C-alpha positions in Angstrom: -6.0 -6.3 -11.8 -5.7 -7.3 -8.2 -3.7 -10.1 -6.7 -2.6 -10.6 -3.2 -1.6 -12.6 -0.1 -3.8 -13.1 2.8 -3.4 -14.9 6.1 -4.4 -15.0 9.7 -2.2 -15.8 12.6 -3.6 -16.5 16.1 -1.7 -14.8 18.8 -2.6 -15.2 22.5 -6.2 -16.2 21.5 -6.5 -13.1 19.2 -6.3 -13.0 15.5 -3.9 -10.9 13.5 -3.8 -10.9 9.7 -2.0 -9.2 6.9 -3.9 -8.8 3.6 -2.0 -7.6 0.6 -2.9 -6.9 -3.0 -1.5 -5.4 -6.1 -3.6 -2.9 -8.0 -3.0 -0.4 -10.8 -2.3 2.2 -8.0 0.4 0.0 -6.4 0.8 -2.3 -3.4 -1.9 -2.2 -0.7 -1.2 -3.9 2.6 -3.9 -4.0 5.3 -3.3 -4.9 8.9 -6.1 -6.4 10.9 -6.1 -7.0 14.7 -3.3 -6.3 17.1 0.2 -5.5 16.0 2.8 -6.2 18.7 6.2 -7.8 18.9 4.9 -11.3 18.1 3.8 -10.3 14.6 6.3 -7.6 13.6 8.5 -10.0 11.6 5.5 -11.0 9.5 4.6 -7.4 8.7 8.2 -6.5 7.9 8.5 -9.5 5.5 5.3 -8.4 3.7 6.5 -4.8 3.5 9.9 -5.9 2.1 8.1 -8.0 -0.5 6.1 -4.9 -1.5 9.2 -2.7 -1.5 10.9 -5.2 -3.9 8.3 -4.6 -6.5 8.1 -1.8 -9.1 5.0 -0.3 -7.5 5.1 3.5 -7.5 3.1 3.6 -4.3 2.9 1.3 -1.2 -0.1 1.9 1.1 0.0 0.5 4.6 -3.6 0.5 5.8 -4.2 0.7 9.5 -8.0 1.0 9.2 -8.6 -2.3 10.9 -5.7 -2.2 13.3 -7.0 -2.3 16.9 -3.8 -2.2 18.9 -0.2 -1.0 18.4 2.7 -1.3 20.8 6.2 0.1 20.9 7.5 -2.6 18.6 4.9 -1.5 16.1 6.0 2.1 16.4 9.6 1.1 15.8 8.5 -0.8 12.7 6.6 2.1 11.3 9.6 4.4 11.8 11.9 1.8 10.1 9.5 1.5 7.2 9.4 5.2 6.8 13.2 5.4 6.8 13.5 2.7 4.2 10.9 4.4 2.1 12.7 7.7 2.2 15.8 5.9 1.0 13.8 4.2 -1.8 11.8 6.9 -3.5 9.3 7.8 -0.7 6.7 5.3 -1.9 5.1 4.6 1.5 1.8 6.1 2.6 0.1 5.1 5.8 -3.7 5.2 6.1 -5.0 6.0 9.6 -7.7 3.9 11.3 -10.6 4.7 13.5 -9.4 2.9 16.7 -8.6 5.4 19.5 -6.1 3.1 21.1 -3.9 3.2 18.0 -4.3 6.9 17.4 -3.4 7.6 21.1 -0.2 5.6 20.8 0.7 7.6 17.7 -0.1 10.8 19.4 1.8 10.0 22.7 4.9 8.9 20.9 4.9 11.9 18.6 5.2 9.8 15.4 1.9 11.0 14.1 3.6 14.2 12.8 6.6 12.3 11.5 5.1 9.5 9.4 3.7 9.8 5.8 0.0 9.6 6.7 -2.6 10.0 3.9 -5.3 12.6 4.5 
């Protein structure tokens, strides 16, 4: 069974959206567009909603994330810290966009966060 939340938020002429759904495997949250300071609160709220459930696993899917700034990195680190204190349920799915991968690489968090293979 799948249920979820979906919504798009225009930011500076660009679209950002968070799609979430509950499946038998757990919570799945997908980010689409550009994650910067203007949308961090929205992502954090959705992650807190997922963390409050009984899901054994929470997947944060970055496959459609095109941009990530320092605020996004801070949020990923915060989500990881919360997850470690709450059963280690978080898994992050990498995306194909080189801009996002480059930020993860330059900041060194690529080796620290719980990425799925």
